[in-house]
C-alpha positions in Angstrom: -20.6 33.6 -1.1 -19.7 30.7 -3.2 -22.4 28.8 -4.9 -22.9 25.0 -4.7 -21.2 24.2 -8.0 -18.1 26.1 -6.9 -18.0 24.2 -3.6 -18.2 20.9 -5.4 -15.5 22.0 -7.8 -13.2 22.9 -4.9 -13.9 19.5 -3.3 -12.9 17.7 -6.5 -9.8 19.9 -6.8 -8.7 19.3 -3.2 -9.3 15.5 -3.2 -8.0 15.0 -6.7 -11.0 12.9 -7.8 -14.3 13.8 -9.4 -17.4 13.3 -7.2 -18.8 10.4 -9.2 -15.6 8.5 -8.6 -15.7 9.3 -4.8 -19.3 8.1 -4.6 -18.4 4.8 -6.2 -15.5 4.2 -3.8 -16.0 2.2 -0.5 -15.0 4.0 2.7 -12.0 1.8 3.0 -10.7 2.4 -0.6 -11.3 6.1 -0.1 -9.3 6.1 3.1 -6.4 4.2 1.3 -6.5 6.6 -1.6 -6.2 9.6 0.8 -3.4 8.0 2.8 -1.4 7.4 -0.3 -2.1 10.9 -1.7 -1.2 12.7 1.6 1.5 10.2 2.6 0.2 9.9 6.1 -2.3 7.7 8.0 -5.8 8.9 8.2 -7.4 8.5 11.7 -10.4 9.7 13.6 -10.5 10.7 17.2 -13.1 12.2 19.5 -12.2 15.5 21.1 -14.9 15.2 23.8 -15.6 12.3 26.2 -19.1 11.6 24.9 -21.1 9.1 26.8 -23.4 7.1 24.6 -23.6 4.1 22.4 -19.8 3.5 22.2 -17.3 4.0 19.4 -19.2 3.8 16.1 -15.9 3.3 14.3 -15.0 0.2 16.3 -11.7 -1.1 14.9 -11.8 1.2 11.9 -14.0 2.1 9.0 -16.0 -0.8 7.7 -17.6 -1.3 4.3 -21.2 -1.4 3.2 -21.1 -5.2 2.8 -19.9 -5.8 6.3 -22.6 -3.4 7.7 -25.3 -5.2 5.7 -24.1 -8.6 6.9 -24.1 -7.5 10.6 -27.6 -6.0 10.2 -28.8 -9.3 8.6 -27.3 -11.3 11.4 -29.0 -9.0 14.0 -32.5 -9.3 12.4 -32.1 -13.0 11.7 -31.7 -13.4 8.0 
């Protein structure tokens, strides 16, 4: 069984970036990086017809700033 450090090293090798760089990237910039690296569009889909609160991805991945702005608007800031 692999230890945690080996798993992290494999992630860095597979993605092509160190984990600190990945942590600093926004979800959108990480998606764009992966699309350029793999030369194909990254997309998410649901394999099951879940009934619930709707599509959490809406029109795509949104960044932290947009999420914070929406939360501020909801709570009235």
